[in-house]
KEDODREN-722120 format. One record per residue (C-alpha): residue in one letter; residue number from 0; x, y, z. Coordinates in nm, 2 decimals. Last residue first. Layout:
BEGIN
<A; NUM; <X; Y; Z>>;
...
END
This chain:
BEGIN
<X; 448; <13.43; 5.81; 3.51>>;
<X; 447; <13.24; 5.52; 3.64>>;
<X; 446; <13.28; 5.63; 4.01>>;
<X; 445; <13.17; 5.98; 3.95>>;
<X; 444; <12.84; 5.89; 3.79>>;
<X; 443; <12.75; 5.63; 4.08>>;
<X; 442; <12.83; 5.93; 4.33>>;
<X; 441; <12.60; 6.14; 4.09>>;
<X; 440; <12.33; 5.87; 4.10>>;
<X; 439; <12.34; 5.84; 4.47>>;
<X; 438; <12.31; 6.23; 4.52>>;
<X; 437; <12.04; 6.22; 4.27>>;
<X; 436; <11.87; 5.94; 4.45>>;
<X; 435; <11.94; 6.14; 4.81>>;
<X; 434; <11.75; 6.42; 4.68>>;
<X; 433; <11.47; 6.25; 4.55>>;
<X; 432; <11.42; 6.05; 4.88>>;
<X; 431; <11.44; 6.42; 5.05>>;
<X; 430; <11.17; 6.56; 4.83>>;
<X; 429; <10.95; 6.26; 4.88>>;
<X; 428; <10.98; 6.27; 5.25>>;
<X; 427; <10.90; 6.65; 5.28>>;
<X; 426; <10.64; 6.65; 5.06>>;
<X; 425; <10.49; 6.36; 5.28>>;
<X; 424; <10.56; 6.56; 5.60>>;
<X; 423; <10.38; 6.88; 5.44>>;
<X; 422; <10.05; 6.68; 5.34>>;
<X; 421; <10.05; 6.56; 5.72>>;
<X; 420; <10.06; 6.93; 5.83>>;
<X; 419; <9.74; 6.97; 5.60>>;
<X; 418; <9.57; 6.67; 5.74>>;
<X; 417; <9.64; 6.74; 6.12>>;
<X; 416; <9.50; 7.10; 6.06>>;
<X; 415; <9.18; 6.97; 5.88>>;
<X; 414; <9.09; 6.75; 6.18>>;
<X; 413; <9.24; 7.00; 6.42>>;
<X; 412; <8.98; 7.29; 6.27>>;
<X; 411; <8.69; 7.03; 6.23>>;
<X; 410; <8.73; 6.92; 6.59>>;
<X; 409; <8.73; 7.28; 6.73>>;
<X; 408; <8.47; 7.39; 6.50>>;
<X; 407; <8.23; 7.13; 6.63>>;
<X; 406; <8.31; 7.19; 7.01>>;
<X; 405; <8.13; 7.50; 6.92>>;
<X; 404; <8.27; 7.87; 6.95>>;
<X; 403; <8.00; 8.12; 7.06>>;
<X; 402; <8.26; 8.33; 7.25>>;
<X; 401; <8.64; 8.31; 7.14>>;
<X; 400; <8.84; 8.02; 7.15>>;
<X; 399; <9.16; 8.10; 6.95>>;
<X; 398; <9.40; 7.93; 6.69>>;
<X; 397; <9.75; 8.09; 6.61>>;
<X; 396; <10.00; 7.91; 6.42>>;
<X; 395; <10.36; 7.96; 6.49>>;
<X; 394; <10.73; 8.06; 6.35>>;
<X; 393; <11.02; 8.03; 6.59>>;
<X; 392; <11.24; 8.23; 6.81>>;
<X; 391; <11.04; 8.60; 6.79>>;
<X; 390; <11.28; 8.84; 6.64>>;
<X; 389; <11.13; 9.20; 6.64>>;
<X; 388; <10.84; 9.13; 6.84>>;
<X; 387; <10.46; 9.13; 6.83>>;
<X; 386; <10.44; 8.82; 6.60>>;
<X; 385; <10.23; 9.00; 6.35>>;
<X; 384; <10.50; 9.18; 6.20>>;
<X; 383; <10.88; 9.04; 6.26>>;
<X; 382; <11.03; 9.40; 6.20>>;
<X; 381; <10.81; 9.70; 6.20>>;
<X; 380; <10.85; 9.99; 6.02>>;
<X; 379; <10.65; 10.30; 6.07>>;
<X; 378; <10.59; 10.51; 5.77>>;
<X; 377; <10.18; 10.49; 5.83>>;
<X; 376; <10.26; 10.09; 5.84>>;
<X; 375; <10.56; 9.93; 5.72>>;
<X; 374; <10.59; 9.57; 5.74>>;
<X; 373; <10.89; 9.31; 5.78>>;
<X; 372; <10.84; 8.97; 5.79>>;
<X; 371; <11.13; 8.79; 6.03>>;
<X; 370; <10.98; 8.45; 6.09>>;
<X; 369; <10.64; 8.35; 5.95>>;
<X; 368; <10.32; 8.37; 6.16>>;
<X; 367; <10.02; 8.18; 6.07>>;
<X; 366; <9.69; 8.31; 6.15>>;
<X; 365; <9.37; 8.07; 6.21>>;
<X; 364; <9.03; 8.29; 6.20>>;
<X; 363; <8.89; 8.10; 5.92>>;
<X; 362; <8.93; 7.74; 5.82>>;
<X; 361; <8.74; 7.67; 5.51>>;
<X; 360; <8.99; 7.45; 5.35>>;
<X; 359; <9.10; 7.70; 5.12>>;
<X; 358; <9.18; 7.90; 5.42>>;
<X; 357; <9.35; 7.63; 5.58>>;
<X; 356; <9.58; 7.55; 5.26>>;
<X; 355; <9.64; 7.94; 5.24>>;
<X; 354; <9.78; 7.95; 5.61>>;
<X; 353; <10.00; 7.63; 5.54>>;
<X; 352; <10.16; 7.80; 5.20>>;
<X; 351; <10.26; 8.10; 5.45>>;
<X; 350; <10.45; 7.86; 5.67>>;
<X; 349; <10.59; 7.70; 5.35>>;
<X; 348; <10.67; 8.02; 5.20>>;
<X; 347; <10.89; 8.11; 5.54>>;
<X; 346; <11.12; 7.82; 5.43>>;
<X; 345; <11.22; 7.43; 5.54>>;
<X; 344; <11.34; 7.51; 5.86>>;
<X; 343; <10.99; 7.71; 5.93>>;
<X; 342; <10.77; 7.42; 5.84>>;
<X; 341; <10.97; 7.20; 6.12>>;
<X; 340; <10.97; 7.49; 6.36>>;
<X; 339; <10.57; 7.57; 6.33>>;
<X; 338; <10.50; 7.63; 6.71>>;
<X; 337; <10.12; 7.64; 6.84>>;
<X; 336; <9.99; 7.92; 6.95>>;
<X; 335; <9.69; 7.98; 7.18>>;
<X; 334; <9.42; 8.26; 7.23>>;
<X; 333; <9.14; 8.34; 7.46>>;
<X; 332; <9.29; 8.34; 7.84>>;
<X; 331; <9.64; 8.44; 7.77>>;
<X; 330; <9.86; 8.47; 8.10>>;
<X; 329; <9.90; 8.07; 8.07>>;
<X; 328; <10.15; 8.11; 7.72>>;
<X; 327; <10.32; 7.78; 7.68>>;
<X; 326; <10.37; 7.75; 7.31>>;
<X; 325; <10.21; 7.41; 7.24>>;
<X; 324; <10.50; 7.20; 7.07>>;
<X; 323; <10.60; 7.05; 6.75>>;
<X; 322; <10.71; 6.68; 6.65>>;
<X; 321; <10.38; 6.65; 6.46>>;
<X; 320; <10.22; 6.42; 6.72>>;
<X; 319; <10.31; 6.64; 7.00>>;
<X; 318; <10.15; 6.95; 6.79>>;
<X; 317; <9.83; 6.73; 6.79>>;
<X; 316; <9.82; 6.67; 7.14>>;
<X; 315; <9.87; 7.02; 7.24>>;
<X; 314; <9.58; 7.13; 7.01>>;
<X; 313; <9.39; 6.88; 7.16>>;
<X; 312; <9.44; 7.02; 7.53>>;
<X; 311; <9.42; 7.36; 7.46>>;
<X; 310; <9.11; 7.34; 7.23>>;
<X; 309; <8.93; 7.17; 7.49>>;
<X; 308; <9.03; 7.40; 7.76>>;
<X; 307; <8.96; 7.71; 7.55>>;
<X; 306; <8.60; 7.50; 7.49>>;
<X; 305; <8.53; 7.53; 7.85>>;
<X; 304; <8.59; 7.86; 7.90>>;
<X; 303; <8.37; 7.99; 7.57>>;
<X; 302; <8.11; 7.77; 7.74>>;
<X; 301; <8.11; 7.95; 8.06>>;
<X; 300; <8.11; 8.28; 7.87>>;
<X; 299; <7.79; 8.16; 7.64>>;
<X; 298; <7.61; 8.04; 7.94>>;
<X; 297; <7.68; 8.37; 8.15>>;
<X; 296; <7.51; 8.56; 7.81>>;
<X; 295; <7.21; 8.30; 7.85>>;
<X; 294; <7.15; 8.35; 8.21>>;
<X; 293; <7.20; 8.73; 8.19>>;
<X; 292; <6.91; 8.76; 7.93>>;
<X; 291; <6.98; 8.61; 7.56>>;
<X; 290; <6.68; 8.74; 7.42>>;
<X; 289; <6.72; 9.08; 7.56>>;
<X; 288; <7.11; 9.10; 7.53>>;
<X; 287; <7.09; 9.03; 7.14>>;
<X; 286; <6.78; 9.29; 7.06>>;
<X; 285; <6.97; 9.56; 7.22>>;
<X; 284; <7.28; 9.45; 7.10>>;
<X; 283; <7.13; 9.49; 6.75>>;
<X; 282; <6.94; 9.83; 6.86>>;
<X; 281; <7.24; 9.99; 6.96>>;
<X; 280; <7.43; 9.94; 6.62>>;
<X; 279; <7.19; 10.02; 6.41>>;
<X; 278; <7.12; 10.37; 6.58>>;
<X; 277; <7.33; 10.54; 6.36>>;
<X; 276; <7.49; 10.88; 6.50>>;
<X; 275; <7.39; 11.23; 6.54>>;
<X; 274; <7.68; 11.48; 6.50>>;
<X; 273; <8.01; 11.52; 6.57>>;
<X; 272; <8.18; 11.26; 6.87>>;
<X; 271; <8.30; 11.49; 7.10>>;
<X; 270; <8.01; 11.52; 7.33>>;
<X; 269; <8.02; 11.13; 7.39>>;
<X; 268; <8.40; 11.13; 7.53>>;
<X; 267; <8.32; 11.44; 7.76>>;
<X; 266; <8.05; 11.18; 7.89>>;
<X; 265; <8.28; 10.92; 7.98>>;
<X; 264; <8.50; 11.21; 8.13>>;
<X; 263; <8.19; 11.31; 8.35>>;
<X; 262; <8.12; 10.94; 8.45>>;
<X; 261; <8.48; 10.83; 8.57>>;
<X; 260; <8.51; 10.48; 8.57>>;
<X; 259; <8.51; 10.40; 8.23>>;
<X; 258; <8.34; 10.26; 7.94>>;
<X; 257; <8.34; 10.30; 7.55>>;
<X; 256; <8.12; 10.01; 7.39>>;
<X; 255; <8.21; 9.97; 7.02>>;
<X; 254; <7.97; 9.94; 6.70>>;
<X; 253; <8.00; 9.84; 6.34>>;
<X; 252; <8.04; 9.48; 6.28>>;
<X; 251; <7.71; 9.25; 6.29>>;
<X; 250; <7.64; 9.09; 6.63>>;
<X; 249; <7.79; 8.82; 6.83>>;
<X; 248; <7.80; 9.00; 7.15>>;
<X; 247; <8.18; 9.02; 7.25>>;
<X; 246; <8.36; 9.01; 6.90>>;
<X; 245; <8.04; 9.22; 6.70>>;
<X; 244; <8.01; 9.47; 7.01>>;
<X; 243; <8.40; 9.57; 7.03>>;
<X; 242; <8.55; 9.69; 7.34>>;
<X; 241; <8.72; 10.02; 7.48>>;
<X; 240; <8.86; 10.09; 7.82>>;
<X; 239; <8.85; 10.44; 7.96>>;
<X; 238; <9.04; 10.65; 8.22>>;
<X; 237; <9.25; 10.36; 8.41>>;
<X; 236; <9.45; 10.47; 8.69>>;
<X; 235; <9.59; 10.30; 8.99>>;
<X; 234; <9.51; 10.03; 9.23>>;
<X; 233; <9.11; 9.97; 9.20>>;
<X; 232; <9.13; 10.06; 8.84>>;
<X; 231; <9.40; 9.83; 8.75>>;
<X; 230; <9.21; 9.55; 8.97>>;
<X; 229; <8.88; 9.59; 8.76>>;
<X; 228; <9.07; 9.62; 8.43>>;
<X; 227; <9.27; 9.31; 8.50>>;
<X; 226; <8.95; 9.14; 8.63>>;
<X; 225; <8.78; 9.19; 8.30>>;
<X; 224; <9.08; 9.06; 8.09>>;
<X; 223; <9.07; 8.73; 8.32>>;
<X; 222; <8.68; 8.70; 8.31>>;
<X; 221; <8.71; 8.71; 7.95>>;
<X; 220; <8.41; 8.78; 7.70>>;
<X; 219; <8.48; 9.17; 7.76>>;
<X; 218; <8.84; 9.09; 7.65>>;
<X; 217; <8.75; 9.13; 7.28>>;
<X; 216; <8.88; 9.48; 7.21>>;
<X; 215; <9.00; 9.60; 7.53>>;
<X; 214; <9.23; 9.86; 7.43>>;
<X; 213; <9.25; 10.02; 7.76>>;
<X; 212; <9.35; 10.40; 7.75>>;
<X; 211; <9.52; 10.55; 8.09>>;
<X; 210; <9.59; 10.91; 8.13>>;
<X; 209; <9.91; 11.01; 8.27>>;
<X; 208; <9.96; 11.18; 8.63>>;
<X; 207; <10.30; 11.04; 8.68>>;
<X; 206; <10.23; 10.80; 8.98>>;
<X; 205; <9.86; 10.73; 8.88>>;
<X; 204; <9.99; 10.61; 8.53>>;
<X; 203; <10.26; 10.42; 8.70>>;
<X; 202; <10.03; 10.25; 8.90>>;
<X; 201; <9.78; 10.18; 8.62>>;
<X; 200; <10.08; 10.03; 8.41>>;
<X; 199; <10.17; 9.82; 8.72>>;
<X; 198; <9.77; 9.70; 8.74>>;
<X; 197; <9.74; 9.64; 8.37>>;
<X; 196; <10.07; 9.41; 8.30>>;
<X; 195; <9.96; 9.38; 7.93>>;
<X; 194; <9.75; 9.08; 7.82>>;
<X; 193; <9.97; 8.85; 7.63>>;
<X; 192; <10.18; 8.80; 7.35>>;
<X; 191; <10.21; 8.43; 7.23>>;
<X; 190; <9.93; 8.47; 7.17>>;
<X; 189; <9.70; 8.68; 7.01>>;
<X; 188; <9.58; 8.97; 7.20>>;
<X; 187; <9.29; 9.11; 7.45>>;
<X; 186; <9.44; 9.32; 7.72>>;
<X; 185; <9.60; 9.62; 7.52>>;
<X; 184; <9.76; 9.93; 7.68>>;
<X; 183; <9.77; 10.30; 7.56>>;
<X; 182; <9.94; 10.54; 7.80>>;
<X; 181; <9.84; 10.88; 7.76>>;
<X; 180; <9.89; 11.21; 7.62>>;
<X; 179; <10.26; 11.23; 7.69>>;
<X; 178; <10.45; 11.56; 7.66>>;
<X; 177; <10.34; 11.67; 8.07>>;
<X; 176; <10.49; 11.35; 8.17>>;
<X; 175; <10.82; 11.42; 8.01>>;
<X; 174; <10.96; 11.22; 7.74>>;
<X; 173; <11.28; 11.05; 7.89>>;
<X; 172; <11.07; 11.03; 8.23>>;
<X; 171; <10.78; 10.84; 8.03>>;
<X; 170; <11.02; 10.64; 7.83>>;
<X; 169; <11.21; 10.54; 8.13>>;
<X; 168; <10.91; 10.44; 8.29>>;
<X; 167; <10.77; 10.24; 7.99>>;
<X; 166; <11.10; 10.05; 7.92>>;
<X; 165; <11.09; 9.95; 8.29>>;
<X; 164; <10.75; 9.81; 8.25>>;
<X; 163; <10.84; 9.59; 7.94>>;
<X; 162; <10.52; 9.43; 7.89>>;
<X; 161; <10.50; 9.08; 7.82>>;
<X; 160; <10.57; 8.83; 7.52>>;
<X; 159; <10.51; 8.47; 7.64>>;
<X; 158; <10.74; 8.18; 7.54>>;
<X; 157; <10.96; 8.19; 7.84>>;
<X; 156; <10.94; 8.55; 7.93>>;
<X; 155; <11.04; 8.74; 7.60>>;
<X; 154; <11.02; 9.13; 7.66>>;
<X; 153; <10.76; 9.33; 7.47>>;
<X; 152; <10.93; 9.65; 7.27>>;
<X; 151; <10.76; 9.98; 7.37>>;
<X; 150; <10.66; 10.16; 7.04>>;
<X; 149; <10.62; 10.59; 7.11>>;
<X; 148; <10.32; 10.65; 6.87>>;
<X; 147; <10.32; 11.01; 6.76>>;
<X; 146; <9.98; 11.16; 6.78>>;
<X; 145; <9.73; 11.34; 6.50>>;
<X; 144; <9.39; 11.11; 6.61>>;
<X; 143; <9.48; 10.93; 6.27>>;
<X; 142; <9.81; 10.83; 6.38>>;
<X; 141; <9.69; 10.71; 6.74>>;
<X; 140; <9.38; 10.50; 6.57>>;
<X; 139; <9.63; 10.38; 6.30>>;
<X; 138; <9.80; 10.18; 6.58>>;
<X; 137; <9.47; 10.03; 6.70>>;
<X; 136; <9.35; 9.94; 6.37>>;
<X; 135; <9.68; 9.75; 6.26>>;
<X; 134; <9.73; 9.46; 6.51>>;
<X; 133; <10.09; 9.36; 6.56>>;
<X; 132; <10.09; 9.45; 6.95>>;
<X; 131; <10.35; 9.70; 7.11>>;
<X; 130; <10.34; 9.86; 7.44>>;
<X; 129; <10.22; 10.24; 7.31>>;
<X; 128; <10.31; 10.52; 7.50>>;
<X; 127; <10.11; 10.82; 7.31>>;
<X; 126; <10.34; 11.14; 7.24>>;
<X; 125; <10.18; 11.47; 7.14>>;
<X; 124; <10.11; 11.66; 7.47>>;
<X; 123; <10.10; 11.99; 7.48>>;
<X; 122; <9.69; 12.07; 7.47>>;
<X; 121; <9.67; 11.79; 7.78>>;
<X; 120; <9.29; 11.81; 7.83>>;
<X; 119; <9.18; 11.93; 7.51>>;
<X; 118; <9.35; 11.64; 7.33>>;
<X; 117; <9.23; 11.38; 7.60>>;
<X; 116; <8.88; 11.42; 7.38>>;
<X; 115; <9.07; 11.34; 7.06>>;
<X; 114; <9.26; 11.04; 7.22>>;
<X; 113; <8.92; 10.91; 7.32>>;
<X; 112; <8.74; 10.95; 6.98>>;
<X; 111; <9.06; 10.76; 6.82>>;
<X; 110; <9.00; 10.49; 7.06>>;
<X; 109; <8.64; 10.44; 6.92>>;
<X; 108; <8.80; 10.46; 6.56>>;
<X; 107; <8.97; 10.18; 6.59>>;
<X; 106; <8.69; 9.97; 6.80>>;
<X; 105; <8.44; 9.97; 6.54>>;
<X; 104; <8.22; 10.33; 6.53>>;
<X; 103; <7.85; 10.31; 6.59>>;
<X; 102; <7.91; 10.43; 6.98>>;
<X; 101; <7.75; 10.26; 7.27>>;
<X; 100; <7.78; 10.43; 7.58>>;
<X; 99; <7.95; 10.36; 7.92>>;
<X; 98; <7.93; 10.46; 8.27>>;
<X; 97; <8.02; 10.38; 8.65>>;
<X; 96; <8.24; 10.12; 8.61>>;
<X; 95; <8.29; 9.96; 8.97>>;
<X; 94; <8.21; 9.60; 8.93>>;
<X; 93; <8.42; 9.52; 8.63>>;
<X; 92; <8.35; 9.15; 8.61>>;
<X; 91; <8.16; 9.00; 8.35>>;
<X; 90; <7.84; 9.10; 8.54>>;
<X; 89; <7.96; 9.47; 8.58>>;
<X; 88; <7.99; 9.47; 8.19>>;
<X; 87; <7.63; 9.34; 8.16>>;
<X; 86; <7.49; 9.61; 8.36>>;
<X; 85; <7.67; 9.89; 8.17>>;
<X; 84; <7.55; 9.70; 7.84>>;
<X; 83; <7.18; 9.72; 7.98>>;
<X; 82; <7.22; 10.09; 8.10>>;
<X; 81; <7.37; 10.20; 7.72>>;
<X; 80; <7.07; 10.02; 7.57>>;
<X; 79; <6.82; 10.19; 7.76>>;
<X; 78; <6.93; 10.51; 7.72>>;
<X; 77; <6.97; 10.45; 7.33>>;
<X; 76; <6.63; 10.28; 7.29>>;
<X; 75; <6.47; 10.56; 7.49>>;
<X; 74; <6.62; 10.82; 7.26>>;
<X; 73; <6.51; 10.62; 6.98>>;
<X; 72; <6.13; 10.61; 7.10>>;
<X; 71; <6.15; 10.99; 7.20>>;
<X; 70; <6.24; 11.12; 6.82>>;
<X; 69; <6.12; 11.44; 6.81>>;
<X; 68; <6.23; 11.54; 7.12>>;
<X; 67; <6.59; 11.43; 7.06>>;
<X; 66; <6.80; 11.32; 7.38>>;
<X; 65; <7.15; 11.36; 7.43>>;
<X; 64; <7.40; 11.09; 7.42>>;
<X; 63; <7.54; 11.15; 7.10>>;
<X; 62; <7.58; 11.54; 7.19>>;
<X; 61; <7.63; 11.81; 6.97>>;
<X; 60; <7.41; 11.72; 6.63>>;
<X; 59; <7.16; 11.53; 6.86>>;
<X; 58; <7.18; 11.19; 7.00>>;
<X; 57; <7.04; 10.86; 6.84>>;
<X; 56; <6.93; 10.74; 6.49>>;
<X; 55; <6.60; 10.94; 6.35>>;
<X; 54; <6.46; 10.57; 6.15>>;
<X; 53; <6.35; 10.36; 6.41>>;
<X; 52; <6.10; 10.21; 6.15>>;
<X; 51; <6.20; 9.87; 6.29>>;
<X; 50; <6.53; 9.91; 6.08>>;
<X; 49; <6.49; 9.64; 5.84>>;
<X; 48; <6.14; 9.71; 5.83>>;
<X; 47; <6.22; 10.06; 5.73>>;
<X; 46; <6.47; 9.94; 5.45>>;
<X; 45; <6.22; 9.69; 5.32>>;
<X; 44; <5.95; 9.98; 5.30>>;
<X; 43; <6.20; 10.18; 5.07>>;
<X; 42; <6.14; 10.54; 5.05>>;
<X; 41; <6.26; 10.63; 5.40>>;
<X; 40; <6.17; 10.97; 5.55>>;
<X; 39; <6.30; 11.02; 5.90>>;
<X; 38; <6.27; 11.40; 5.90>>;
<X; 37; <6.59; 11.54; 5.82>>;
<X; 36; <6.58; 11.88; 5.59>>;
<X; 35; <6.28; 12.00; 5.77>>;
<X; 34; <5.93; 12.04; 5.69>>;
<X; 33; <5.76; 11.73; 5.85>>;
<X; 32; <5.42; 11.66; 5.90>>;
<X; 31; <5.31; 11.40; 6.13>>;
<X; 30; <4.93; 11.34; 6.14>>;
<X; 29; <4.98; 10.95; 6.15>>;
<X; 28; <5.30; 10.96; 6.39>>;
<X; 27; <5.57; 10.74; 6.26>>;
<X; 26; <5.79; 10.99; 6.17>>;
<X; 25; <5.76; 11.17; 6.51>>;
<X; 24; <5.93; 10.88; 6.69>>;
<X; 23; <5.70; 10.73; 7.00>>;
<X; 22; <5.56; 10.48; 6.74>>;
<X; 21; <5.92; 10.32; 6.74>>;
<X; 20; <5.92; 10.25; 7.10>>;
<X; 19; <5.62; 10.06; 7.08>>;
<X; 18; <5.72; 9.85; 6.77>>;
<X; 17; <6.04; 9.76; 6.95>>;
<X; 16; <5.86; 9.63; 7.22>>;
<X; 15; <5.65; 9.42; 7.01>>;
<X; 14; <5.93; 9.28; 6.83>>;
<X; 13; <6.11; 9.17; 7.16>>;
<X; 12; <5.82; 9.02; 7.28>>;
<X; 11; <5.76; 8.84; 6.93>>;
<X; 10; <6.14; 8.71; 6.95>>;
<X; 9; <6.09; 8.51; 7.29>>;
<X; 8; <6.24; 8.71; 7.62>>;
<X; 7; <6.56; 8.59; 7.77>>;
<X; 6; <6.59; 8.52; 8.12>>;
<X; 5; <6.78; 8.74; 8.38>>;
<X; 4; <6.67; 9.08; 8.21>>;
<X; 3; <6.95; 9.33; 8.16>>;
<X; 2; <6.91; 9.62; 8.38>>;
<X; 1; <6.76; 9.95; 8.31>>;
<X; 0; <6.51; 9.92; 8.62>>;
END
């Protein structure tokens, strides 16, 4: 049926299935006689076993989704993977999606592929409207495709950074709709930035007949992000949405899913990919989904949500204990932010030092964001880089509840963060005492004089 099984398969069944696919490829035929330059020859047995002897990759030179006659097993693997992934996208909340394919590139390059496909549809266009998110790969994806990003600064609503819809529409009018390749929006992001207002952006895109590409990097694991995409497609225009394989399915880095609501446009994107492609990302995600089944994946999504609530609750308690606060970002379903005002008052170096302390204590993924850092990316200068705004009111620390996180991860993180913050408080008290003693000694010396 081309759907993800409800109950996961055991490893021996999956391996049997993969071996059956592999013997359909010509490089594994007993009497095969190859006289071409690409015949699936592999000199290392270890490499051959690592790939289950599925050596030919996927697609043909003109189309990554095309069937390769001498690699029937690899072609079947590719078709099945795309079908199973489409089923999981529907399960995750985007029920009207019609087509998708796995591409052996991470999210940034996959976005570039989408932009290059749109170039042929809109030859006059040279601008991409981009509500700011301080993440380099999605910015570079537009530069690499040869377009000029038009950065739309976010607006501060409470603690949250949200899409400035008026600025988006004003910029479309100023530049002219025909000169704009697309609107490039984002769902999953670091707090205090929250997902873009996709429904409103989709309506604007429909009204001005402008394509809309969504960076849904790790949003597939969030029902809220997927709901935004579904609603955006229902009320307006979303041409494609791109998500990472490693962030959403816990497989090695190197693959993404490009999905959309117009099958012919998604096929156009797949045909834009030059040459054949590695089958490794497709193989990894198929093995993972066959082992989990829909019930296993649903369970992981449910656990992630529960851990988000737990992390939010416990991080708030810790923040209160240190006279800080958990920033109020209810529209962000994955990432949380805790203020670091007390450290910020000391210096930016203290904020950065906290990040170093956490990293040396084996806490990965937590980000500390000082105020006012400036960074240049491809000749574009961003003030307040990493905070998604020129002047966010305070320094802060990020932590996220992503798929696969366990209660133990949260507990150990909070324990180590608490210890680091206590160290800073102790050092601050010692420094204050030293300053007071110095001032007292200076006053005594003055009196004696």
